[in-house]
C-alpha positions as CSV (number, residue, x, y, z in Angstrom):
1,M,0.0,0.0,0.0
2,A,2.8,2.4,0.9
3,S,4.6,1.8,-2.4
4,H,1.3,2.4,-4.2
5,Q,0.9,5.7,-2.4
6,L,4.5,6.7,-3.1
7,A,3.9,5.9,-6.8
8,I,0.9,8.2,-6.8
9,L,2.8,11.0,-5.1
10,L,5.6,10.7,-7.6
11,A,3.2,10.8,-10.5
12,L,1.5,13.9,-9.1
13,F,4.9,15.6,-8.5
14,S,5.9,14.8,-12.1
15,L,2.6,16.2,-13.4
16,S,3.0,19.4,-11.3
17,L,6.5,19.8,-12.6
18,M,5.3,19.4,-16.2
19,L,2.6,22.0,-15.6
20,L,5.0,24.4,-14.0
21,C,7.4,24.1,-16.9
22,S,4.7,24.5,-19.5
23,D,3.7,27.8,-17.8
24,A,7.3,29.1,-17.8
25,G,7.9,32.3,-19.8
26,K,9.3,32.1,-23.2
27,I,11.8,34.1,-25.2
28,A,11.3,35.5,-28.7
29,I,14.1,36.9,-30.9
30,Y,14.2,38.8,-34.2
31,W,16.7,37.4,-36.7
32,G,17.6,38.6,-40.2
33,Q,18.8,42.2,-40.2
34,N,22.5,41.6,-39.6
35,G,24.6,39.3,-41.6
36,N,27.0,38.9,-38.6
37,E,24.5,37.4,-36.3
38,G,25.0,33.7,-37.3
39,T,22.8,31.5,-39.4
40,L,19.2,30.7,-38.6
41,A,20.2,27.1,-37.7
42,E,22.8,28.4,-35.3
43,T,20.3,30.7,-33.7
44,C,17.9,27.8,-33.0
45,A,20.8,25.6,-31.8
46,K,21.4,28.0,-29.0
47,K,18.2,26.7,-27.4
48,D,17.7,30.1,-25.7
49,Y,14.7,31.0,-27.9
50,D,11.2,29.7,-28.3
51,F,10.2,31.9,-31.2
52,V,12.3,33.3,-34.0
53,N,10.8,36.1,-36.1
54,L,12.4,36.4,-39.6
55,A,12.8,40.1,-40.2
56,F,11.5,41.4,-42.5
57,L,9.1,41.5,-45.4
58,P,9.2,45.3,-45.8
59,T,7.6,45.7,-49.2
60,F,4.0,44.7,-49.9
61,G,0.5,46.1,-50.5
62,N,-1.0,48.6,-52.9
63,G,-0.1,46.3,-55.9
64,Q,3.6,46.2,-55.1
65,T,5.6,43.0,-55.7
66,P,6.2,41.7,-52.2
67,M,9.9,41.4,-51.4
68,I,11.7,39.9,-48.4
69,N,14.8,41.6,-47.0
70,L,17.2,39.5,-44.8
71,A,20.1,42.0,-45.0
72,G,23.4,40.2,-45.4
73,H,22.1,36.7,-45.0
74,C,20.9,36.0,-48.6
75,D,19.8,37.7,-51.8
76,P,16.1,37.2,-52.6
77,Y,16.6,38.7,-56.1
78,T,18.6,35.6,-57.1
79,N,16.4,33.1,-55.1
80,G,19.3,33.0,-52.7
81,C,17.1,32.6,-49.6
82,T,15.5,29.3,-50.6
83,N,18.3,27.5,-48.8
84,L,16.9,28.8,-45.5
85,S,14.2,26.1,-45.8
86,V,16.6,23.5,-44.2
87,D,17.3,25.8,-41.3
88,I,13.6,26.6,-40.8
89,K,12.8,22.9,-40.6
90,S,15.7,22.3,-38.1
91,C,14.3,25.0,-35.9
92,Q,10.8,23.6,-36.0
93,A,12.2,20.1,-35.2
94,E,13.5,21.7,-32.0
95,G,10.0,22.9,-31.1
96,I,10.8,26.5,-32.1
97,K,8.1,28.5,-33.9
98,V,9.4,30.4,-36.9
99,M,7.4,33.5,-37.9
100,L,7.7,35.9,-40.9
101,S,7.7,39.4,-39.6
102,I,6.1,41.9,-42.0
103,G,6.7,45.6,-41.9
104,G,9.5,46.9,-39.8
105,G,10.9,50.3,-39.0
106,A,11.7,51.1,-42.6
107,G,10.0,49.9,-45.8
108,S,7.2,50.4,-48.3
109,Y,4.1,48.8,-47.0
110,Y,0.4,49.7,-46.6
111,L,-3.0,48.3,-47.4
112,T,-5.4,50.3,-49.6
113,S,-8.5,48.2,-49.1
114,S,-10.0,45.0,-47.8
115,E,-9.4,43.5,-51.2
116,D,-5.7,44.5,-51.0
117,A,-5.5,42.8,-47.6
118,R,-7.0,39.7,-49.1
119,Q,-4.5,39.7,-51.9
120,V,-1.6,40.1,-49.5
121,A,-2.9,37.3,-47.3
122,T,-3.2,35.0,-50.3
123,Y,0.4,35.9,-51.2
124,L,1.6,35.1,-47.7
125,W,-0.3,31.8,-47.6
126,N,1.0,30.6,-51.0
127,N,4.6,31.8,-50.5
128,F,5.4,31.3,-46.9
129,L,2.7,29.3,-45.2
130,G,0.7,26.2,-46.2
131,G,-0.1,27.1,-49.8
132,K,1.6,26.4,-53.0
133,S,3.7,28.6,-55.3
134,S,6.5,28.1,-57.8
135,S,8.4,31.1,-56.3
136,R,8.5,30.5,-52.5
137,P,11.3,32.9,-51.3
138,L,12.3,30.6,-48.4
139,G,11.8,27.3,-50.2
140,D,9.3,24.7,-49.3
141,A,9.4,25.1,-45.5
142,V,6.1,26.1,-44.0
143,L,6.4,28.9,-41.5
144,D,4.3,28.9,-38.3
145,G,2.7,32.2,-38.9
146,I,2.9,36.0,-39.5
147,D,4.2,38.7,-37.2
148,F,2.8,42.2,-37.6
149,D,5.6,44.7,-37.0
150,I,3.7,47.7,-38.4
151,E,5.4,51.0,-37.7
152,G,4.4,53.1,-40.7
153,G,2.2,53.4,-43.7
154,T,-1.4,53.7,-42.5
155,N,-3.5,52.1,-39.8
156,Q,-6.1,50.8,-42.2
157,H,-7.1,47.2,-43.1
158,W,-4.6,45.4,-40.8
159,D,-7.7,43.9,-39.1
160,D,-8.8,42.6,-42.5
161,L,-5.4,41.1,-43.1
162,A,-5.6,39.4,-39.7
163,R,-9.0,37.9,-40.5
164,Y,-7.9,36.6,-43.9
165,L,-4.8,35.0,-42.5
166,S,-6.6,33.5,-39.6
167,A,-9.1,31.9,-41.9
168,Y,-6.3,29.8,-43.5
169,S,-6.0,27.9,-40.2
170,K,-9.2,26.0,-41.2
171,K,-7.1,24.5,-44.0
172,G,-5.0,22.4,-41.6
173,K,-1.9,23.7,-39.8
174,K,-2.7,26.6,-37.5
175,V,-1.5,30.0,-38.7
176,Y,-0.2,31.8,-35.7
177,L,-0.6,35.6,-35.6
178,T,1.7,37.8,-33.5
179,A,2.3,41.5,-33.3
180,A,4.9,44.0,-32.1
181,P,3.1,47.3,-31.2
182,Q,4.7,50.2,-29.4
183,C,4.0,50.4,-25.7
184,P,1.9,53.7,-25.7
185,F,-1.6,52.3,-25.5
186,P,-3.5,51.8,-27.8
187,D,-1.0,51.3,-30.7
188,A,-1.4,54.0,-33.4
189,W,-0.9,51.6,-36.3
190,I,-2.5,48.3,-35.4
191,G,-4.7,49.0,-32.3
192,N,-7.8,48.2,-34.3
193,A,-6.4,44.9,-35.6
194,L,-5.4,43.8,-32.1
195,N,-9.1,44.2,-31.0
196,T,-10.1,41.4,-33.4
197,G,-9.1,38.8,-30.8
198,L,-7.2,36.9,-33.6
199,F,-3.7,37.5,-32.3
200,D,-2.1,34.7,-30.3
201,I,0.8,36.7,-28.9
202,V,1.5,40.4,-28.7
203,W,5.2,41.3,-27.9
204,V,5.0,45.0,-26.9
205,Q,8.0,47.2,-27.7
206,F,8.8,48.7,-24.3
207,Y,11.8,50.6,-25.8
208,N,12.3,53.7,-27.9
209,N,9.1,54.9,-26.1
210,P,10.2,56.9,-23.0
211,P,6.6,57.4,-21.6
212,C,6.2,53.7,-20.9
213,Q,9.6,52.1,-20.8
214,Y,11.6,51.1,-17.7
215,S,14.0,54.1,-17.8
216,S,11.0,56.3,-17.0
217,G,10.2,54.4,-13.8
218,M,8.5,51.2,-12.9
219,N,5.1,52.9,-12.4
220,N,4.9,53.9,-16.0
221,L,5.9,50.5,-17.3
222,E,3.5,48.7,-14.9
223,E,0.6,51.0,-15.9
224,A,1.2,50.3,-19.6
225,W,1.6,46.6,-19.0
226,K,-1.8,46.5,-17.3
227,Q,-3.4,48.3,-20.3
228,W,-1.8,45.9,-22.7
229,N,-3.2,43.0,-20.7
230,S,-6.7,44.2,-21.4
231,I,-6.6,43.4,-25.1
232,P,-8.1,40.1,-26.4
233,A,-4.8,38.2,-27.0
234,S,-3.7,35.0,-25.5
235,K,-0.2,36.1,-24.3
236,I,1.6,39.4,-23.8
237,F,5.4,39.5,-24.0
238,L,7.7,42.3,-22.7
239,G,9.7,43.5,-25.7
240,L,13.2,44.8,-24.9
241,P,16.5,45.6,-26.6
242,A,19.0,42.9,-26.1
243,S,21.8,45.4,-25.4
244,P,22.1,49.2,-24.9
245,E,23.2,49.6,-28.5
246,A,20.1,47.7,-29.8
247,A,17.8,50.7,-29.4
248,G,17.9,54.4,-28.8
249,S,16.5,53.9,-25.3
250,G,14.7,51.4,-23.1
251,F,17.4,48.9,-22.3
252,V,16.9,47.1,-18.9
253,P,20.0,45.7,-17.2
254,A,19.5,42.0,-16.7
255,S,19.8,42.4,-12.9
256,D,17.0,44.9,-12.9
257,L,14.8,42.8,-15.2
258,T,15.1,39.7,-13.0
259,S,14.9,41.4,-9.6
260,L,12.4,44.3,-10.3
261,V,10.6,44.1,-13.6
262,L,9.7,40.5,-14.0
263,P,8.5,40.0,-10.5
264,A,6.1,42.9,-11.0
265,I,4.5,41.6,-14.2
266,K,4.8,37.8,-14.1
267,G,1.7,37.5,-12.0
268,S,-0.6,38.7,-14.7
269,A,-2.6,35.9,-16.4
270,K,-1.5,36.8,-19.9
271,Y,2.2,37.0,-19.2
272,G,4.0,35.1,-21.9
273,G,7.7,36.0,-21.6
274,V,10.2,38.4,-23.1
275,M,10.8,39.4,-26.7
276,L,14.3,40.7,-27.7
277,W,15.6,42.8,-30.5
278,S,17.7,41.3,-31.9
279,K,19.9,38.1,-32.4
280,Y,22.9,40.2,-33.4
281,Y,22.8,42.3,-30.2
282,D,22.0,39.3,-28.1
283,D,25.2,37.7,-29.4
284,Q,27.2,40.7,-28.2
285,S,25.6,40.9,-24.7
286,G,24.6,37.4,-23.8
287,Y,21.4,38.9,-22.5
288,S,19.0,36.0,-23.3
289,A,21.3,33.5,-21.5
290,S,21.5,35.7,-18.4
291,I,17.7,36.0,-18.1
292,R,16.6,32.6,-19.3
293,N,16.0,31.0,-15.9
294,A,14.1,34.1,-14.6
295,V,11.7,34.5,-17.5
C-alpha cells in the first residue's frame, strides 16, 4: 500500500513539474537584419529562444511586388534565400516556432482596401505558409505564422489582413498571428487589428518609447503593462532591446529585469515571456542566457 501511495505521489509531483514548466515564460528573438548574427540554424541551436521572427518582409501592399529583406544573409533577387528552408525545418524540429515578420521600421508597406489585404494574405499563404507557389522565397518550409511589426504606412485594413490570414487555419496547420506594437496604448498603427481577438501573442515594444519604458520608472511600465493585458490576445510579452546599442532607449539591465521588472509583471494571467531585438545584439551581450531562468 505504501509503495502504491508513493507511486501516486511521484506521479502527481511529475505532473505538477510538467505544468510548471509549461507555464514558464518564453523568449522570442528577431533574426535577419544583420549578416554577422550567425545562421538561422545556429540561432535555434542555442536553445535560448522559443520563437524566431524572420525580419522582414518590408515591401507589400498597394499592388507592389512583395519582397523579403534579410540583409546580409541572402539575396532574394537571385532566389538565394531558398536554402533557408533547411534551417527553418531544423528550428521547427526543436519545437521552435518560426514566424515571418512583415513591416519593420523602414519599408514600403500599406494596405489600400480590404481586397488589397485579401491579396496580401493570399500571397503570404502561398509563398510562406501552407499554400503552393513556384516562387517561394524561403523554399518549401512552411512557417508557423505571421508577425505584424507595423510601424508606418497607414492604420487601415490590418484587421482585414488578420481575418484573412486567420481563416487559413481552417485548411489544416494553424496560422499563428503575433504583433509587435509600441508600448503607448493603444497602438497607433494596429490598435484596431489587435481588438479582433485573432492574435495569439503580442510582444509589446517597451523601448524607444520613453513614456512607458523602464527608464522612466516602474510605475509607467506597470501601468502600460496593465493596459496591454486588457486586449483580447492569449499572451503578452515584454519587448526589450538585447543590449544598450540595440535601441535608442529602453534597455533594462539583466539584474533589474530579474529582480524588479519580471516579479512585477509575471503574476498577470497573460504574461508570456520576453521578446528581444535582436539576435545580433544578443550575441554581443549574452542577454538571453542571463535572463533565461528568470523568464
